[in-house]
Backbone bond lengths (Angstrom), bond angles and torsions (degrees), N, CA, C in turn:
res aa  C-N    CA-C-N  psi(-1)  N-CA   C-N-CA  omega(-1)  CA-C   N-CA-C  phi
1 M - - - 1.495 - - 1.561 108.49 -
2 K 1.294 112.42 140.41 1.473 122.01 177.84 1.522 109.94 -78.97
3 L 1.324 116.45 132.27 1.455 120.36 175.19 1.525 110.81 -92.27
4 I 1.301 114.49 131.73 1.519 121.43 177.81 1.548 106.86 -126.26
5 Q 1.282 115.33 102.88 1.436 118.69 178.92 1.518 110.13 -73.68
6 K 1.305 114.26 150.05 1.480 119.51 177.01 1.533 108.88 -80.94
7 P 1.345 114.89 156.57 1.446 118.40 178.96 1.555 107.62 -72.17
8 I 1.249 115.02 153.35 1.495 118.40 178.30 1.547 113.57 -109.14
9 D 1.287 113.79 -18.95 1.490 117.72 179.89 1.495 108.56 -161.36
10 G 1.348 114.02 179.40 1.465 118.70 175.28 1.531 116.01 81.31
11 F 1.300 114.30 23.24 1.464 120.69 178.45 1.579 110.73 -129.75
12 P 1.307 116.74 163.10 1.473 119.21 177.82 1.549 108.66 -60.97
13 S 1.279 115.64 140.97 1.437 124.39 -175.74 1.555 115.60 -57.15
14 F 1.359 113.62 -27.98 1.484 114.01 -177.60 1.566 112.66 -72.26
15 Y 1.316 115.88 -12.70 1.441 119.70 173.69 1.567 113.87 -78.33
16 Q 1.376 114.78 -17.92 1.498 116.40 -174.60 1.549 113.96 -55.82
17 P 1.407 118.32 -44.55 1.516 114.09 -179.15 1.498 112.27 -60.39
18 Y 1.308 119.66 -30.27 1.471 122.55 177.24 1.510 111.92 -73.60
19 M 1.349 118.84 -39.47 1.425 121.66 177.44 1.544 108.42 -67.28
20 D 1.336 119.67 -32.21 1.388 119.96 -179.87 1.561 114.43 -65.92
21 C 1.331 112.60 -15.97 1.472 122.48 -178.88 1.556 110.94 -88.08
22 V 1.290 116.41 -17.17 1.493 122.63 -176.39 1.543 109.15 -84.05
23 P 1.322 116.84 123.20 1.474 119.83 174.63 1.537 115.67 -53.79
24 E 1.261 117.07 154.69 1.438 121.89 -172.94 1.537 112.50 -87.10
25 D 1.337 117.49 -5.24 1.479 121.51 -170.22 1.513 116.02 -80.04
26 G 1.331 118.64 -10.97 1.506 123.78 177.79 1.502 112.43 81.72
27 K 1.380 117.58 2.67 1.540 117.95 -178.81 1.446 109.60 -87.56
28 L 1.308 117.46 59.91 1.429 123.55 -174.20 1.539 113.39 -59.32
29 S 1.339 116.23 -48.46 1.470 122.27 -178.55 1.549 107.16 -59.19
30 E 1.198 120.85 -46.39 1.490 125.22 179.00 1.561 109.58 -58.52
31 H 1.292 115.17 -45.31 1.458 118.62 -178.69 1.486 113.78 -66.56
32 L 1.358 114.44 -37.80 1.432 122.34 178.83 1.561 109.52 -64.40
33 K 1.299 116.32 -37.18 1.528 121.20 178.94 1.536 106.81 -70.90
34 N 1.311 117.69 -46.54 1.469 122.29 -171.54 1.549 111.95 -64.59
35 I 1.383 113.32 -38.23 1.449 113.85 -173.24 1.516 110.82 -74.39
36 I 1.327 119.60 -17.26 1.432 125.53 170.83 1.543 108.35 -66.69
37 T 1.247 118.18 -45.67 1.482 123.75 179.26 1.521 109.46 -66.21
38 E 1.327 117.09 -42.34 1.462 122.70 177.87 1.550 109.56 -61.79
39 T 1.328 116.25 -40.67 1.447 118.75 178.52 1.485 113.74 -64.99
40 E 1.387 113.27 -45.60 1.549 116.89 177.84 1.542 108.81 -60.27
41 T 1.301 120.13 -44.05 1.411 119.73 -177.10 1.474 110.67 -62.95
42 L 1.372 119.17 -43.06 1.476 123.19 179.16 1.520 109.23 -57.94
43 L 1.397 115.04 -51.28 1.453 118.36 -176.42 1.475 117.44 -68.87
44 S 1.324 118.97 -22.45 1.389 125.06 -172.31 1.581 111.31 -65.81
45 S 1.332 114.98 -20.94 1.507 118.03 179.13 1.559 111.95 -93.99
46 F 1.334 118.07 -2.90 1.461 122.73 -177.87 1.513 115.30 -83.00
47 T 1.282 116.43 130.94 1.415 120.45 172.09 1.562 110.47 -74.43
48 E 1.295 118.07 166.98 1.469 120.27 176.52 1.541 108.95 -61.45
49 E 1.287 116.73 -40.18 1.464 119.68 175.00 1.514 110.88 -56.86
50 K 1.257 121.21 -44.87 1.501 121.78 179.16 1.511 109.50 -68.24
51 L 1.250 121.11 -38.88 1.471 123.70 177.61 1.528 111.94 -61.54
52 L 1.332 118.63 -27.34 1.463 123.14 178.00 1.539 114.85 -99.22
53 Y 1.279 116.56 6.89 1.462 123.43 -179.39 1.555 110.31 -73.06
54 R 1.335 112.20 139.03 1.485 120.51 171.54 1.461 108.94 -120.65
55 Y 1.379 118.97 126.18 1.534 115.78 178.75 1.481 113.23 -74.48
56 R 1.366 118.32 -12.21 1.445 122.67 170.98 1.565 103.84 -147.53
57 K 1.329 112.92 153.97 1.483 119.63 -177.97 1.545 113.24 -50.94
58 D 1.310 113.08 -43.12 1.480 118.30 -177.94 1.517 117.30 -85.88
59 K 1.268 116.26 12.32 1.509 119.99 -176.59 1.543 108.48 -105.60
60 W 1.315 116.17 158.52 1.432 124.97 -179.48 1.545 108.72 -73.27
61 T 1.406 114.87 155.23 1.437 119.73 168.42 1.532 107.42 -81.07
62 I 1.346 114.46 173.22 1.490 118.79 177.65 1.492 109.21 -65.74
63 K 1.315 119.03 -36.53 1.491 118.83 175.25 1.545 111.68 -62.77
64 D 1.290 116.32 -38.74 1.441 120.81 175.80 1.558 111.21 -59.41
65 I 1.319 113.85 -42.43 1.469 117.69 -175.25 1.592 109.59 -69.13
66 I 1.320 117.60 -41.31 1.488 120.88 178.49 1.433 109.33 -65.05
67 L 1.331 122.19 -43.51 1.455 120.55 178.84 1.525 110.24 -68.56
68 H 1.361 118.70 -32.54 1.387 122.34 172.97 1.568 113.22 -56.23
69 L 1.331 115.02 -41.31 1.389 121.08 174.91 1.475 113.43 -58.77
70 A 1.297 115.33 -43.46 1.527 122.78 -178.72 1.532 106.49 -68.69
71 D 1.319 122.10 -45.00 1.459 121.32 177.56 1.497 111.88 -62.15
72 C 1.377 117.68 -40.74 1.535 117.58 -178.90 1.457 109.03 -71.02
73 E 1.373 120.16 -30.32 1.506 123.15 175.00 1.446 110.08 -54.29
74 R 1.308 116.06 -48.10 1.477 121.19 178.54 1.520 113.80 -59.32
75 V 1.367 114.65 -52.41 1.419 123.43 -179.45 1.519 110.77 -58.42
76 I 1.296 118.42 -53.53 1.459 125.58 -172.48 1.595 107.69 -61.46
77 I 1.314 117.14 -46.25 1.433 119.49 -176.25 1.569 108.39 -72.92
78 Y 1.258 118.97 -37.57 1.451 118.97 177.33 1.600 109.25 -61.31
79 R 1.330 117.14 -40.73 1.423 118.72 174.95 1.528 111.54 -62.58
80 A 1.316 116.19 -47.89 1.427 120.11 -179.43 1.570 114.09 -61.17
81 M 1.292 115.12 -36.90 1.533 118.72 176.62 1.455 109.75 -65.93
82 R 1.342 119.55 -47.49 1.452 119.87 179.09 1.495 114.27 -59.73
83 I 1.321 116.83 -45.57 1.392 121.50 179.52 1.616 112.86 -66.82
84 A 1.290 113.98 -41.40 1.488 119.08 177.65 1.533 109.31 -61.46
85 R 1.291 116.32 -31.50 1.458 120.28 -178.66 1.512 113.97 -84.08
86 G 1.364 117.13 3.24 1.413 122.11 175.40 1.562 114.89 92.14
87 D 1.308 116.17 7.98 1.454 119.58 178.88 1.557 111.18 -70.24
88 K 1.276 118.44 123.18 1.467 121.85 -179.79 1.509 114.67 -99.16
89 T 1.345 115.68 9.66 1.471 118.50 -177.92 1.505 109.42 -68.01
90 N 1.326 117.33 141.14 1.457 119.85 177.34 1.608 104.30 -75.74
91 L 1.318 113.55 107.70 1.426 118.42 -176.53 1.532 110.21 -72.15
92 P 1.326 116.27 144.77 1.458 117.36 -177.95 1.510 113.78 -75.13
93 G 1.382 113.16 154.98 1.482 118.81 174.79 1.558 106.88 -78.24
94 F 1.313 114.37 -173.38 1.444 119.84 178.30 1.500 108.22 -149.57
95 D 1.314 119.17 150.43 1.462 122.52 -178.22 1.547 107.76 -96.50
96 E 1.304 116.72 101.35 1.467 123.99 -176.52 1.549 109.65 -61.23
97 N 1.288 120.51 -31.06 1.467 119.14 177.71 1.466 113.12 -72.11
98 A 1.330 119.07 -37.60 1.455 122.02 173.76 1.493 112.30 -63.74
99 F 1.321 115.09 -42.44 1.505 121.37 170.92 1.505 109.32 -51.11
100 A 1.322 117.08 -58.07 1.482 118.63 -176.55 1.530 113.92 -63.26
101 D 1.304 117.78 -36.78 1.416 123.24 178.04 1.554 113.23 -62.23
102 N 1.410 114.97 -28.96 1.445 116.91 -175.15 1.563 111.77 -112.69
103 A 1.294 118.99 11.98 1.479 122.08 -177.85 1.465 114.38 -87.74
104 N 1.304 117.82 -16.88 1.468 123.68 -178.16 1.524 113.87 56.71
105 A 1.301 116.54 34.80 1.470 120.74 -179.18 1.478 113.99 -57.68
106 N 1.316 116.67 -34.84 1.437 120.38 -173.85 1.503 115.14 -75.97
107 S 1.334 116.04 -15.41 1.487 120.75 172.69 1.503 111.82 -92.13
108 R 1.310 119.21 0.31 1.488 121.48 -177.92 1.523 111.68 -101.10
109 D 1.305 116.52 156.87 1.470 119.47 169.73 1.480 111.00 -74.44
110 I 1.309 116.77 142.02 1.455 119.69 -178.59 1.499 110.49 -64.80
111 A 1.357 122.16 -25.76 1.450 124.04 179.78 1.586 105.78 -67.47
112 S 1.251 119.46 -40.24 1.481 119.66 179.85 1.495 111.64 -69.88
113 I 1.313 117.35 -37.08 1.492 120.17 175.46 1.552 111.01 -62.35
114 M 1.371 113.43 -44.61 1.460 115.34 -178.99 1.527 112.06 -67.85
115 A 1.308 116.84 -35.80 1.473 123.67 177.33 1.537 108.95 -57.53
116 E 1.332 113.23 -42.64 1.491 117.92 179.95 1.478 110.11 -63.66
117 L 1.339 116.72 -52.12 1.458 122.65 179.41 1.531 112.15 -55.58
118 K 1.354 114.82 -44.85 1.467 117.89 -178.52 1.488 111.20 -66.61
119 A 1.361 122.32 -35.48 1.464 126.21 177.85 1.576 107.78 -64.48
120 Y 1.260 119.01 -43.31 1.468 121.81 179.98 1.485 109.62 -65.97
121 R 1.348 113.21 -45.93 1.478 116.26 -178.97 1.520 112.14 -61.08
122 H 1.286 117.92 -41.78 1.452 124.08 179.70 1.625 107.07 -57.26
123 A 1.293 114.96 -49.91 1.454 121.09 178.08 1.482 113.60 -63.93
124 S 1.323 118.63 -37.64 1.445 124.77 178.51 1.590 107.56 -64.64
125 I 1.228 115.76 -46.35 1.528 118.09 -177.78 1.559 109.57 -63.04
126 L 1.297 116.71 -44.91 1.480 119.54 174.14 1.512 113.14 -54.41
127 F 1.358 116.69 -43.24 1.456 120.95 179.36 1.511 109.52 -68.78
128 I 1.321 118.05 -46.84 1.493 121.29 178.89 1.476 112.82 -57.22
129 E 1.324 119.59 -43.11 1.415 123.01 -177.53 1.530 111.39 -71.88
130 S 1.321 118.79 -12.98 1.481 121.31 179.98 1.524 108.94 -88.34
131 L 1.305 119.19 -8.93 1.443 123.60 -176.62 1.506 115.03 -79.00
132 D 1.373 123.15 133.55 1.370 120.52 174.81 1.535 105.65 -97.70
133 E 1.361 114.66 179.60 1.488 119.15 -174.96 1.512 112.49 -59.78
134 H 1.338 115.92 -36.11 1.484 121.13 -178.58 1.557 108.83 -63.43
135 S 1.338 112.60 -46.39 1.505 115.84 -179.65 1.500 111.17 -66.83
136 L 1.341 119.17 -38.71 1.397 121.03 178.80 1.560 112.96 -60.87
137 D 1.319 116.19 -32.78 1.412 122.23 -176.29 1.539 113.52 -93.20
138 Q 1.352 116.42 4.05 1.454 122.23 177.69 1.503 104.11 -62.78
139 S 1.357 116.88 142.54 1.470 121.33 175.94 1.517 111.62 -116.94
140 G 1.333 114.03 153.88 1.400 120.75 -178.69 1.511 106.60 -157.23
141 T 1.391 112.27 -165.98 1.445 118.42 -178.66 1.513 110.29 -135.52
142 A 1.346 117.29 137.76 1.430 119.59 175.42 1.563 106.14 -138.42
143 N 1.273 113.60 128.07 1.549 118.40 179.78 1.514 109.17 57.28
144 N 1.357 115.03 36.64 1.439 122.26 178.09 1.497 116.96 69.99
145 Y 1.352 116.70 12.21 1.441 123.64 176.91 1.503 112.19 -108.97
146 P 1.375 119.24 134.32 1.440 119.18 177.09 1.524 108.47 -80.65
147 L 1.347 113.24 140.70 1.466 123.34 -177.28 1.490 109.67 -155.24
148 T 1.323 112.27 165.89 1.481 121.09 175.24 1.539 113.21 -119.08
149 V 1.292 116.63 161.03 1.423 119.87 175.61 1.516 110.09 -58.58
150 R 1.343 119.81 -43.42 1.436 123.95 176.69 1.531 112.65 -51.43
151 L 1.360 115.92 -45.73 1.433 120.80 176.75 1.571 111.06 -59.81
152 L 1.317 115.69 -47.99 1.453 121.10 -176.51 1.485 111.77 -62.56
153 V 1.341 120.24 -45.04 1.461 120.89 -176.59 1.552 110.47 -68.50
154 N 1.310 115.19 -37.78 1.493 120.15 177.64 1.528 109.60 -67.86
155 H 1.388 117.30 -36.46 1.389 121.53 177.83 1.552 115.01 -61.12
156 L 1.351 117.04 -26.20 1.475 118.25 174.09 1.461 110.90 -57.85
157 Y 1.339 117.11 -44.86 1.475 119.73 -178.82 1.543 110.93 -70.43
158 G 1.325 117.43 -47.39 1.450 122.25 -174.36 1.507 108.84 -64.06
159 H 1.324 119.73 -38.12 1.512 123.42 -178.60 1.553 104.78 -69.53
160 H 1.297 121.61 -44.74 1.423 122.25 179.07 1.504 111.88 -60.99
161 R 1.304 120.75 -47.11 1.444 130.36 179.26 1.528 104.30 -58.02
162 H 1.266 120.60 -52.06 1.474 125.55 -178.82 1.500 109.76 -50.46
163 H 1.368 117.67 -48.09 1.440 119.16 -174.47 1.558 111.76 -75.66
164 L 1.267 118.61 -28.89 1.479 121.54 172.99 1.502 110.20 -63.38
165 T 1.341 115.42 -42.36 1.457 120.70 178.62 1.491 110.88 -62.65
166 I 1.331 118.35 -40.70 1.473 123.47 175.21 1.542 109.27 -58.54
167 I 1.258 114.99 -50.96 1.512 119.14 -176.55 1.551 108.09 -58.74
168 R 1.324 119.31 -43.23 1.406 120.97 -176.97 1.505 111.57 -69.74
169 E 1.314 119.34 -35.56 1.457 125.49 -172.68 1.522 111.26 -86.62
170 R 1.311 119.43 -31.78 1.435 121.31 -169.62 1.560 114.75 -117.07
171 Y 1.369 114.59 -18.78 1.430 116.34 -178.16 1.538 118.44 -109.60
172 L 1.306 112.91 -9.62 1.503 118.78 178.55 1.496 111.45 -97.00
173 D 1.322 117.07 146.18 1.422 122.91 177.43 1.466 116.11 -58.38
């Protein structure tokens, strides 16, 4: 297994809470695989009512969160691929709330949402494992912020962990 260390500095401060969620051992691909299993196990005990629960009126449902993870997987890996390939274009940001409002997650079966996330994750891991150190350290810009491919691929895990923590802390009885 290829080790991919997380960045320790040189990135926008708002990424720090996500990097704090990434283990120090460099086994990123393994962690990305395992968190999918952890997510499936957690969701397997949820009723449809629980999957549609909002802890506040203006917050997402659990289905919204899981589809948000799938949407972000696409965006993050797309950014990582462009930067890894030497593209210096300032990549656009995206409105995660508009994505969630228009994704229709709550009308979908959780199995189909998880299947989508798993498919993207599988493709992401294949891409990540293809990267050499030079590619991982390529830098670029997204939404006017400087970042590296290494930051983005580690962000996949940190972002996923962040949302699992929110589900456990705010959505469970």
